[in-house]
N, C-alpha and C positions, 0 to 999 in steps of 0.2 A: 334561789333569790326570794327575798321577801316580796310582798305585794307592792310596796313602795319602790323597790329596786326594779321590779318588772315594769312598773309604770314608767320609770325613767328610761329603761331599756326601750320600751315601745315608743317613747317620744324622740328617740335619737334619729338623726337624719339617715338617709340611705347610705351615704358615704361619710366615713368618720376618720379623723386623724387620731392615732393611738401612739403612745410613747412608752419607752422602756429605758431605764438607766442601766448601763452595762459597761464592761471594760472594752477597750478598743480591740483586745484579743477576741472577745466574744463576737463583736461586730464583724470582724474580718472572717471569723469562722462561719457565720451565718446560722449558728446553732443556738437559737434564742429560746428562752423559757416561754411559758404560757401566760404568765401574769403581766399584763400591760395596764396602762392607765389612760384616762382621757385628759389628765392634767400634766402638762409639761413641767410644772413646778414640782409635782409629786415625783415624777421620774427623775428630776434633778436632785431631789433629796436623796433618793435611793442610790443615785450614781455618785454623788459627791459628799454627802453628809452622814449617811447611814453607817454607824460605827460598829455594827455587829458582824460584818463580813470581813474577818481578819485576813482571809486568803487573798483578797483583792485590794487590800489597804494601800499598797504602794504602786498599783498598776494604773496606767492612764485610763480615764473613763470618759464616756460620752452619753448624751441623751439621743437615742435613735427614734425616729418617727416613721410610721408607715401609714399609708392611706388604704383603708380596708372598707369592705361593704359590711353594713350592719348584720346581714345574714351570716357572715363569717364569724361573728362574735358569739361565743357559746353562752356567756353569762355576764352579768354586771353585778358587782358588789360594792357597797359603800359603808359597811359597818364601821370601818376605821377612817372614814373620810378620805379614802384614797382613790375613789372613782375607778376601781379596778375592773378590768374586763379580761375575760379569758379568751385568748386567741391562739390557735394552733396553726402554724404555717404548713 
């Protein structure tokens, strides 16, 4: 994390809602990736508009949210304006 990203991470509340765009198949499996976002809109982009994942193009998609504790978040990145957090279940 950059100094600015660390500053943002430190300012987060103790309980946080995080979001991830995924297929309904992944949601049902419970086998999620580690990249999440603080932005519901960003997760929606990756679920419904991101065009580079051809293997999921025709599968139903959702935005999933979790309530987590800040201490469970390993890192915060915002270099692409995605408000990305690294979270491992």
